C-alpha positions, 0 to 999 in steps of 0.5 A: 500500499503506498504512503498515501493509502496507509491511513485508508480503510475500507471497512465492511459495513454493518446493515443494522436492523434499525438506524437506532441501533446500537451497531448503526453509527457507521450507517448513519455516517454513511449516509450522512457523507453519501448525501454530501457526495451527491450533491457535491456531484449534482449541486442540489440535494434530490438524490439525498435520502434520509437513513432510515428510508434508504435502509430497507434498500441494503438490507439482505434478502434472496434475489440478491448480496451485497457487499458494502465497506465505508471508506475511512480515512485517518478515523472519518468515513469519506465516502463508501464502495458496494457492489451487488450481485444478483441470485439469478441462475448463473447471473455473470453480472456485477453492479458497483459503485465507488463514491468519495468526497471531493476533498480525497480524490486523487490520492489512489482511493477511488482505485484501491477501492475498485481493485476491492470490488473487482476482486470480490466479484472475481471470488464470485465468479462475476465477469460483467461489472456494470456501473453508472455515474452522473456526468456533470456539464463541461467543456472540452472532449466529449464521449460517446456510446456506441448507441450513437444516443447522447454524449457526456463529457470526458470528465474526473468520473469517465476518467476513472472509468476508462483508467480502469478498462471500462467501456461507456455502453449507454448515456441516460437523460436527467430530466425534470418536471415542474409540479408548480408549473401549468398542467393544461399541456398535461391535461390535453395530453392525457384526453389525446390519450384517453381518445387513442385507448379506448380498449383500456382503462387507467387504475391506480394504488398505492403500496400494499398492491391490492390482490386482484393487481398482483400478478400483473404488477408483478408480470410488468415488473420481470419485463422491465429487464427485458422491454427497456432499450439496455444497449450492451449492457447485460441484465438477468431476467428476473422472477417477480412473484408475490413473495417478491412484490411484497417485499418490494411494497414493504421497502416503501411502506415499512419507512414511510414514502410514498408510492402511486403505481398509475396502470392501463389495464387492457378492459377485455382482458383485465390484464395489466399492460402499461405502469407509471410509479411515482414516490416520495419519501417522508417529507413531503416537500422534496422531489418526487421519483418517477421510477419505473415507467414502461409498456408491454411491447405487444401493447405499444402504439395505443399512447398508453405511456403518455396515459399513465405518465398524465394520469399518474401527475394529475392525480399526484398534484393533489397527493403531494401538492408541496413536492416542487418537481418529478425527477426521472431518468430515461435512456437517450435512445428511447426516444418515444419515451422521450418524445412522451416526457418533452411534451408533458414538458420534462426539462433535461437537467443532467446525464449520467453514463452507464458503464461496463467491464467484462473481465478475463475468464 
């Protein structure tokens, strides 16, 4: 270990039962530092999450194995490193992140953390490593993915990925919708979508998922992997059942987060064929996150994406009237969904790069 790293410790992160547990100090501080890192990158707090709301997403479950460390510099936590290994059969993928306060950049800490992650992936038979990073607007050289859609600046994060053998596979657009502005376009687009989708109805709920929608919602969640544009990134097909969906729902309800699911139901068959999720934390004055949105391939062409997005936004204004904006992410090559967002009034504010490396066997 170099002299600059002698005071650095990668301490395994204990995932406590609660944020008030005796062993939760590292977890609470990790979340505080995580939120600072995100603010340094983006310049705002839309990515911040309170410790108690983040905890359910990191607790062990049967669907993945999570390894996590806090990065400790002379006794002070300055970042975190994490690698997630899906438990799908024969999975070869690993998803990872290294997040450090800017004040400790340039000392080789990130590279040491990445080496720990790559070694962990190799030990568990994973050969495809994938990660996402926001790349704030900057002057200078640009990098474009093989898809030909979007580009990012060749910034500090991009140089880090390239140095460690990663290639840029996809660019995602981060867009926001102003909830305090006019909803005239939303109402107009909803009326047009309703006219074009006479064979479908809108249904809405908040978790826990009503029994009559469990199988349909679970099936749509499983199709997020297969039906959404993924460039040359690799994802394992996921099996969603009632148990997995209940665990998903509990991650919101157990900590007071609010989710609204807006779905399109095919009237003739009762099948759920499209959905949109809006989520806000316990603090109802914070930004709303638009999570998954999907129209099943076989039901596209009926303005169902517009239908569920607009219906969701109109009702959300009543549910969370103090939330200032909705934040969403879409692949740059997903032009149909971007067309909908742009027509509604979403505007781009940032871009993320999706990076991939294939390890030698």
